[in-house]
C-alpha positions as CSV (number, residue, x, y, z in Angstrom):
1,M,83.4,-69.5,-94.6
2,C,82.2,-66.3,-96.2
3,H,79.5,-64.0,-94.8
4,G,77.9,-61.3,-96.9
5,V,75.6,-58.4,-96.4
6,D,73.8,-56.7,-99.2
7,L,72.9,-53.1,-98.6
8,T,70.5,-51.4,-100.9
9,A,69.4,-47.8,-100.7
10,T,67.0,-45.8,-102.9
11,G,68.3,-42.3,-103.7
12,P,67.1,-39.5,-105.9
13,H,68.7,-41.1,-108.9
14,G,67.2,-44.6,-108.4
15,I,68.6,-47.6,-106.5
16,N,72.1,-47.5,-105.3
17,H,73.5,-50.9,-104.5
18,T,76.6,-51.6,-102.4
19,D,77.7,-55.1,-101.9
20,I,79.8,-55.6,-98.7
21,K,81.3,-59.1,-98.2
22,D,83.1,-60.2,-95.1
23,S,85.9,-62.6,-96.1
24,K,89.2,-64.0,-94.7
25,S,91.0,-60.9,-95.9
26,D,88.9,-58.9,-93.4
27,T,91.2,-60.0,-90.6
28,E,93.7,-57.5,-92.2
29,I,91.6,-54.6,-90.9
30,K,91.6,-53.9,-87.2
31,I,89.4,-51.2,-85.7
32,Y,89.2,-50.1,-82.1
33,P,87.5,-49.2,-79.9
34,N,84.4,-50.8,-81.2
35,P,81.8,-49.5,-80.4
36,A,83.3,-46.0,-80.4
37,T,82.1,-42.6,-79.4
38,N,84.5,-39.9,-80.7
39,I,87.7,-41.5,-82.1
40,L,88.2,-44.7,-84.1
41,Y,91.6,-46.2,-84.9
42,I,92.0,-48.2,-88.1
43,Q,94.9,-50.5,-88.8
44,N,95.6,-52.6,-91.9
45,R,98.3,-55.1,-92.5
46,N,99.1,-53.3,-95.8
47,S,99.3,-49.6,-96.5
48,I,96.0,-47.8,-96.3
49,E,95.7,-46.0,-99.6
50,N,91.9,-45.9,-100.1
51,I,89.4,-46.0,-97.3
52,R,85.6,-45.7,-97.7
53,I,83.0,-45.7,-95.0
54,Y,79.3,-46.4,-95.7
55,N,76.2,-46.1,-93.6
56,T,73.7,-49.0,-93.4
57,Q,71.7,-47.4,-96.3
58,G,74.8,-47.8,-98.5
59,K,75.6,-44.1,-98.7
60,L,79.3,-43.2,-98.8
61,I,80.3,-41.0,-95.9
62,D,82.7,-38.0,-96.6
63,I,85.6,-38.4,-94.1
64,K,88.4,-36.4,-95.7
65,L,88.6,-33.7,-93.0
66,N,88.3,-36.2,-90.1
67,I,91.3,-38.4,-90.7
68,S,94.7,-38.1,-89.0
69,I,97.5,-40.3,-90.4
70,I,99.5,-42.1,-87.7
71,N,101.7,-44.1,-90.1
72,H,101.4,-45.9,-93.5
73,N,99.1,-48.5,-92.1
74,E,97.2,-46.8,-89.2
75,L,94.7,-43.9,-89.2
76,K,92.8,-42.1,-86.5
77,L,89.3,-41.2,-87.5
78,N,87.2,-38.5,-85.7
79,I,83.6,-39.9,-85.7
80,E,82.3,-37.4,-83.2
81,N,79.9,-35.8,-85.8
82,F,78.7,-39.2,-87.1
83,T,75.1,-40.1,-86.3
84,S,74.9,-43.0,-83.9
85,G,74.6,-46.3,-85.7
86,V,76.4,-49.0,-87.7
87,Y,78.9,-48.2,-90.4
88,I,81.1,-50.3,-92.7
89,I,84.7,-49.5,-93.4
90,K,86.2,-50.7,-96.7
91,I,89.9,-50.7,-97.4
92,G,90.6,-52.3,-100.8
93,N,88.6,-55.5,-100.9
94,S,88.4,-55.9,-97.1
95,S,85.6,-54.6,-94.9
96,K,84.7,-54.3,-91.2
97,K,81.7,-53.0,-89.4
98,F,81.8,-50.6,-86.5
99,I,79.2,-49.0,-84.2
100,K,79.1,-45.3,-83.4
101,H,77.5,-44.6,-79.9
């Protein structure tokens, strides 16, 4: 069974469209705690080489300075300065939602 969420945001350059689809491969990503307040741990069955986080308006969040590498498939993300709300993590073709309190 495949669930999908289409997020569309209108920016200064027109419409930005980000298509996030939940699929069986999503089980490869584990995030905890969820909901989170300050720190979010991200694990993937495979190496984490490219991680992207989007808000619900489809805007890519810059997280370069907030990541600590624990090992090749686990990261610690400081979300203390994120605005409270729902976010979507994408690693490769997999995605997961998390809530920032």
